[in-house]
Kinemage of the C-alpha trace (Angstrom):
@kinemage 1
@onewidth
@group {chain A} dominant
@subgroup {mainchain}
@vectorlist {calphas} color= white
{ca met a 1} P 16.590 -90.258 -0.367
{ca thr a 2} L 13.811 -91.883 2.108
{ca thr a 3} L 10.106 -92.680 0.760
{ca lys a 4} L 8.870 -89.846 2.567
{ca glu a 5} L 11.135 -87.024 0.778
{ca lys a 6} L 10.320 -88.582 -2.343
{ca arg a 7} L 6.825 -88.467 -1.742
{ca leu a 8} L 6.994 -84.358 -0.700
{ca leu a 9} L 9.836 -83.682 -3.818
{ca arg a 10} L 6.215 -85.122 -6.277
{ca ile a 11} L 4.088 -82.932 -4.263
{ca ala a 12} L 6.411 -79.889 -4.992
{ca leu a 13} L 6.503 -80.976 -8.591
{ca val a 14} L 3.240 -81.192 -9.185
{ca ile a 15} L 2.210 -77.967 -7.503
{ca phe a 16} L 5.015 -76.008 -9.794
{ca met a 17} L 3.848 -77.698 -12.994
{ca gly a 18} L 0.266 -77.522 -12.569
{ca tyr a 19} L 0.139 -73.658 -10.854
{ca met a 20} L 3.183 -71.844 -10.828
{ca leu a 21} L 4.745 -72.791 -14.317
{ca pro a 22} L 0.977 -71.917 -16.370
{ca phe a 23} L -0.128 -69.034 -13.940
{ca gln a 24} L 3.005 -67.245 -12.972
{ca leu a 25} L 6.119 -68.053 -14.586
{ca ile a 26} L 4.830 -68.276 -18.404
{ca pro a 27} L 2.676 -65.030 -18.531
{ca thr a 28} L 5.996 -62.896 -16.844
{ca val a 29} L 8.092 -64.488 -19.414
{ca trp a 30} L 5.669 -63.528 -22.023
{ca lys a 31} L 4.988 -60.030 -21.047
{ca phe a 32} L 8.130 -59.161 -20.977
{ca tyr a 33} L 8.932 -60.393 -24.242
{ca arg a 34} L 5.901 -58.570 -25.999
{ca asp a 35} L 7.599 -55.200 -24.169
{ca tyr a 36} L 11.170 -55.808 -25.461
{ca gln a 37} L 9.459 -56.356 -28.836
{ca ala a 38} L 7.466 -53.320 -28.594
{ca ser a 39} L 10.515 -51.068 -27.544
{ca ile a 40} L 12.307 -52.481 -30.816
{ca glu a 41} L 9.029 -51.310 -32.907
{ca asp a 42} L 9.321 -48.113 -31.265
{ca leu a 43} L 13.198 -47.344 -31.793
{ca thr a 44} L 12.964 -48.498 -35.363
{ca gln a 45} L 10.325 -46.129 -36.275
{ca gln a 46} L 11.679 -43.301 -34.487
{ca ile a 47} L 15.258 -44.104 -36.528
{ca ala a 48} L 13.268 -44.469 -39.587
{ca arg a 49} L 11.643 -40.826 -38.706
{ca glu a 50} L 14.606 -39.082 -38.257
{ca glu a 51} L 16.502 -40.259 -41.624
{ca glu a 52} L 13.597 -38.890 -43.426
{ca leu a 53} L 13.893 -35.277 -41.884
{ca gly a 54} L 17.332 -35.675 -42.351
{ca lys a 55} L 16.607 -35.978 -46.040
{ca lys a 56} L 14.590 -33.244 -45.777
{ca ala a 57} L 16.433 -30.639 -44.262
{ca asp a 58} L 17.345 -28.966 -47.251
{ca tyr a 59} L 13.704 -28.458 -48.170
{ca trp a 60} L 13.039 -26.677 -44.720
{ca lys a 61} L 15.727 -24.625 -44.473
{ca ala a 62} L 14.863 -23.146 -48.077
{ca glu a 63} L 11.328 -22.878 -46.845
{ca asn a 64} L 12.311 -21.303 -43.634
{ca gln a 65} L 13.979 -18.509 -45.402
{ca arg a 66} L 11.476 -17.941 -48.433
{ca ala a 67} L 9.106 -17.416 -45.155
{ca lys a 68} L 11.598 -15.083 -43.498
{ca gln a 69} L 11.661 -13.175 -46.589
{ca glu a 70} L 7.883 -12.739 -47.788
{ca gln a 71} L 7.888 -11.758 -43.980
{ca glu a 72} L 10.366 -8.822 -44.586
{ca lys a 73} L 8.420 -7.811 -47.834
{ca ile a 74} L 5.227 -7.373 -45.968
{ca glu a 75} L 6.692 -5.198 -43.336
{ca ala a 76} L 8.620 -3.120 -45.601
{ca gly a 77} L 5.237 -2.856 -47.857
{ca leu a 78} L 3.353 -1.668 -44.613
{ca leu a 79} L 2.408 1.838 -44.045
{ca ala a 80} L 4.290 3.586 -41.502
{ca gly a 81} L 2.880 5.602 -38.177
{ca arg a 82} L 2.113 4.543 -34.733
{ca thr a 83} L -1.442 6.031 -34.593
{ca arg a 84} L -4.277 5.884 -37.088
{ca glu a 85} L -4.285 9.753 -37.693
{ca leu a 86} L -0.317 9.288 -38.603
{ca val a 87} L -0.836 6.271 -41.005
{ca gly a 88} L -3.580 8.165 -42.867
{ca ala a 89} L -1.150 11.244 -43.327
{ca arg a 90} L 1.149 8.864 -44.501
{ca met a 91} L -1.090 7.306 -47.195
{ca gln a 92} L -2.468 10.631 -48.128
{ca gly a 93} L 0.754 12.249 -48.773
{ca leu a 94} L 2.188 9.064 -50.623
{ca val a 95} L -0.627 9.074 -53.008
{ca lys a 96} L -0.600 13.308 -53.615
{ca gln a 97} L 3.553 12.871 -54.067
{ca leu a 98} L 2.854 9.683 -56.921
{ca ala a 99} L 0.478 11.903 -58.683
{ca gln a 100} L 2.588 15.192 -58.656
{ca glu a 101} L 5.093 13.062 -60.219
{ca ala a 102} L 3.641 11.522 -62.787
{ca gly a 103} L 1.538 14.743 -63.796
{ca ile a 104} L -2.182 14.132 -62.322
{ca thr a 105} L -3.948 17.303 -61.122
{ca phe a 106} L -5.837 15.841 -58.386
{ca arg a 107} L -8.942 18.318 -57.651
{ca thr a 108} L -10.241 16.803 -54.403
{ca leu a 109} L -8.442 14.453 -51.535
{ca glu a 110} L -10.429 13.301 -49.344
{ca pro a 111} L -9.613 12.363 -45.450
{ca pro a 112} L -8.224 9.077 -45.473
{ca asp a 113} L -10.532 6.404 -43.855
{ca thr a 114} L -9.290 3.977 -41.189
{ca thr a 115} L -12.247 2.716 -39.790
{ca phe a 116} L -11.619 -0.798 -41.138
{ca asn a 117} L -9.505 -2.602 -38.741
{ca ser a 118} L -8.763 -6.549 -37.252
{ca gly a 119} L -6.684 -6.229 -34.160
{ca glu a 120} L -3.831 -4.587 -34.829
{ca trp a 121} L -4.296 -5.169 -38.606
{ca val a 122} L -5.635 -1.270 -40.243
{ca leu a 123} L -6.836 -0.648 -44.055
{ca val a 124} L -6.478 2.818 -44.906
{ca ile a 125} L -8.743 3.584 -48.059
{ca gln a 126} L -7.630 7.136 -49.966
{ca ser a 127} L -10.000 8.257 -52.319
{ca met a 128} L -9.188 11.451 -55.010
{ca gln a 129} L -10.801 13.265 -57.656
{ca phe a 130} L -8.288 13.460 -60.738
{ca glu a 131} L -8.069 14.808 -64.131
{ca ala a 132} L -5.086 13.876 -66.384
{ca asn a 133} L -4.947 12.200 -69.700
{ca ser a 134} L -4.384 8.767 -70.917
{ca gly a 135} L -0.729 8.808 -70.210
{ca thr a 136} L -0.483 10.719 -66.996
{ca leu a 137} L -2.860 8.471 -65.439
{ca met a 138} L -0.912 5.124 -67.022
{ca ala a 139} L 2.020 6.622 -65.357
{ca phe a 140} L 0.206 6.769 -62.235
{ca leu a 141} L -0.802 3.515 -62.013
{ca gln a 142} L 2.345 1.936 -63.056
{ca ala a 143} L 4.178 4.415 -59.504
{ca leu a 144} L 1.126 2.891 -57.389
{ca glu a 145} L 2.566 -0.463 -58.499
{ca lys a 146} L 5.792 -0.103 -58.048
{ca ala a 147} L 6.097 1.853 -54.730
{ca thr a 148} L 7.874 0.578 -52.283
{ca glu a 149} L 4.418 0.567 -49.631
{ca asn a 150} L 2.144 -2.233 -51.042
{ca leu a 151} L -0.510 -0.068 -52.302
{ca lys a 152} L -3.625 -1.366 -54.472
{ca val a 153} L -6.089 0.386 -56.496
{ca val a 154} L -9.712 -1.439 -55.604
{ca ser a 155} L -11.779 1.675 -57.394
{ca leu a 156} L -11.362 3.501 -60.909
{ca glu a 157} L -13.841 5.307 -62.550
{ca val a 158} L -13.267 7.395 -65.848
{ca arg a 159} L -15.081 10.193 -68.180
{ca ser a 160} L -13.793 11.263 -70.887
{ca tyr a 161} L -14.388 14.591 -72.438
{ca gln a 162} L -12.554 16.909 -74.800
{ca asp a 163} L -9.120 14.526 -74.649
{ca arg a 164} L -9.139 14.958 -71.058
{ca leu a 165} L -10.052 12.570 -68.164
{ca asn a 166} L -11.715 13.284 -65.434
{ca gly a 167} L -12.232 10.068 -62.775
{ca thr a 168} L -12.329 9.082 -58.868
{ca ile a 169} L -9.615 6.834 -57.400
{ca lys a 170} L -9.372 4.810 -54.578
{ca val a 171} L -6.405 3.396 -53.281
{ca thr a 172} L -5.757 0.986 -50.327
{ca gly a 173} L -2.922 0.440 -47.788
{ca phe a 174} L -1.670 -1.403 -45.058
{ca ser a 175} L -0.387 -0.887 -41.942
{ca arg a 176} L -0.222 -2.579 -38.278
{ca ile a 177} L -0.248 -0.686 -34.887
{ca ser a 178} L 0.429 -2.401 -31.860
{ca thr a 179} L -1.889 -1.529 -29.023
{ca pro a 180} L -0.232 -0.808 -25.293
{ca val a 181} L -2.019 -3.334 -22.729
{ca glu a 182} L -2.623 -0.994 -20.124
{ca ser a 183} L -1.673 -2.519 -16.842
{ca lys a 184} L -3.897 -1.814 -13.745
{ca ser a 185} L -1.996 -1.317 -10.605
{ca glu a 186} L -3.619 -3.397 -8.062
{ca glu a 187} L -4.528 -1.096 -4.693
{ca val a 188} L -2.773 -2.948 -1.658
{ca pro a 189} L -4.527 -1.811 1.511
{ca pro a 190} L -2.402 -0.871 3.993
{ca pro a 191} L -1.450 -3.512 6.942
{ca ala a 192} L -3.601 -3.242 10.226
{ca ser a 193} L -2.057 -1.728 13.329
{ca pro a 194} L -1.536 -4.064 16.160
{ca pro a 195} L -4.381 -3.826 19.176
{ca ser a 196} L -3.148 -1.815 22.163
{ca pro a 197} L -3.038 -3.465 25.198
{ca ala a 198} L -6.000 -1.840 26.568
{ca asp a 199} L -8.069 -3.325 23.711
{ca gln a 200} L -6.883 -6.653 24.072
{ca ser a 201} L -7.738 -6.985 27.764
{ca ala a 202} L -11.095 -5.138 27.315
{ca pro a 203} L -13.719 -7.878 26.747
{ca pro a 204} L -15.389 -7.715 23.222
{ca pro a 205} L -18.840 -5.890 23.146
{ca lys a 206} L -22.045 -8.152 23.105
{ca pro a 207} L -24.213 -7.816 19.654
{ca asn a 208} L -27.481 -6.513 21.502
{ca glu a 209} L -25.058 -4.395 24.490
{ca ala a 210} L -24.407 -0.654 23.410
{ca ala a 211} L -20.354 0.616 23.670
{ca pro a 212} L -19.945 2.474 27.145
{ca ser a 213} L -19.371 5.963 25.889
{ca ser a 214} L -16.446 7.391 27.167
{ca pro a 215} L -16.870 10.574 29.512
{ca ala a 216} L -16.609 13.644 27.657
{ca pro a 217} L -13.121 15.821 28.259
{ca ser a 218} L -14.184 18.795 31.060
{ca thr a 219} L -13.596 22.281 29.520
{ca ser a 220} L -13.848 24.540 32.862
{ca leu a 221} L -10.879 26.110 34.164
{ca pro a 222} L -10.143 25.247 37.920
{ca thr a 223} L -10.909 27.423 40.402
{ca pro a 224} L -8.397 29.626 42.156
{ca leu a 225} L -8.088 29.215 45.540
{ca pro a 226} L -8.166 31.735 48.494
{ca pro a 227} L -4.814 32.995 49.463
{ca lys a 228} L -3.212 31.949 53.166
{ca pro a 229} L -3.009 34.198 55.930
{ca glu a 230} L 0.662 33.965 55.478
{ca gln a 231} L 0.575 34.896 52.086
{ca leu a 232} L -1.443 38.203 53.270
{ca thr a 233} L 1.599 39.226 55.560
{ca thr a 234} L 3.695 41.498 54.254
{ca thr a 235} L 7.450 41.735 55.183
{ca pro a 236} L 9.064 45.191 55.858
{ca pro a 237} L 12.016 46.035 53.611
{ca pro a 238} L 15.509 44.934 55.817
{ca ala a 239} L 17.177 48.318 56.873
{ca pro a 240} L 20.275 49.020 54.866
{ca ala a 241} L 23.512 47.786 57.029
{ca thr a 242} L 25.804 50.629 58.434
{ca pro a 243} L 29.066 49.887 58.196
{ca ser a 244} L 30.215 50.199 62.069
{ca pro a 245} L 33.251 52.151 62.837
{ca ser a 246} L 35.703 49.175 63.261
{ca glu a 247} L 35.141 47.958 59.579
{ca asp a 248} L 35.446 51.201 57.957
{ca leu a 249} L 38.945 51.868 58.340
{ca ser a 250} L 39.079 55.170 56.210
{ca leu a 251} L 37.309 57.239 58.909
{ca ser a 252} L 39.177 59.373 61.579
{ca pro a 253} L 38.262 58.355 64.981
{ca glu a 254} L 36.470 61.475 65.569
{ca glu a 255} L 34.750 60.652 62.387
{ca ala a 256} L 33.766 57.333 64.018
{ca arg a 257} L 32.637 58.779 66.944
{ca leu a 258} L 30.223 61.262 65.757
{ca leu a 259} L 28.768 58.336 63.555
{ca glu a 260} L 28.394 56.347 66.844
{ca glu a 261} L 26.155 58.913 68.197
{ca glu a 262} L 23.967 59.427 64.982
{ca asp a 263} L 23.280 56.075 65.349
{ca leu a 264} L 22.093 56.169 68.935
{ca ser a 265} L 20.190 59.563 68.446
{ca ser a 266} L 17.871 57.525 65.824
{ca val a 267} L 16.940 54.980 67.272
{ca pro a 268} L 13.507 55.660 69.096
{ca pro a 269} L 12.666 55.384 72.925
{ca glu a 270} L 11.141 51.957 73.925
{ca glu a 271} L 7.405 52.760 74.935
{ca glu a 272} L 6.397 51.865 78.461
{ca val a 273} L 4.006 49.260 79.072
{ca pro a 274} L 0.968 49.762 81.748
{ca pro a 275} L 1.097 47.284 84.345
{ca glu a 276} L -2.200 45.271 83.832
{ca glu a 277} L -4.940 45.945 86.783
{ca thr a 278} L -5.602 42.904 89.114
{ca lys a 279} L -9.194 42.330 89.494
{ca his a 280} L -11.012 41.501 92.801
{ca glu a 281} L -13.350 39.491 93.005
């Protein structure tokens, strides 16, 4: 190796050790190492999370079953009906049936109140004035508690008079009415007809220039033309053709001769034309 090559090798080694190694190679290796460590930590945390979820799988299955049963219980306790009127009628009929089975005599049965709602959920309030004793009233309250529908007593006023109980009771129930969304059909304008060739060739009118008015169609009848002189002359009808004796083979010679004489006698004599007078000057 020559002295010049050794000198170039020392210069390249100095550049590598002074610039490439501290500013290019070491930062790249350090960044790769940090990314590798971060990916390992993320993978470790994900494995630990999956193991924890696997241990709680039975718990979440039980919670799912409990939520489904709770939902079925709530849906079974709702009053049936698609509209508020049907829900109110169902509530009124149910309270009336339970009161009759318990032996309660109801005086007045007010119309159900369905004005309280939140979205598709409707609260139904049924008020009733009744007359009963302690036994029938307890039986009625127990029947309301054991009913399939979720009925709750929110108000009870009782007055005692000669071993009889008179009072007013308010019973509530719930229902869910699905309100259909009304879809508005957008009116699509009809497609514009393509312009005719005459409209395309005509130049567009100027803004201050009025469009030329088309002439109105004439409604006058055409004037009849006078008849020509040739049309005024009338041609006489043709004379009936007389059969010649030679053509009619059914006539005898005597009859044919007489027929020819009659034809000759029927022809009028020709009129003589007087000679024109010559004028002498």
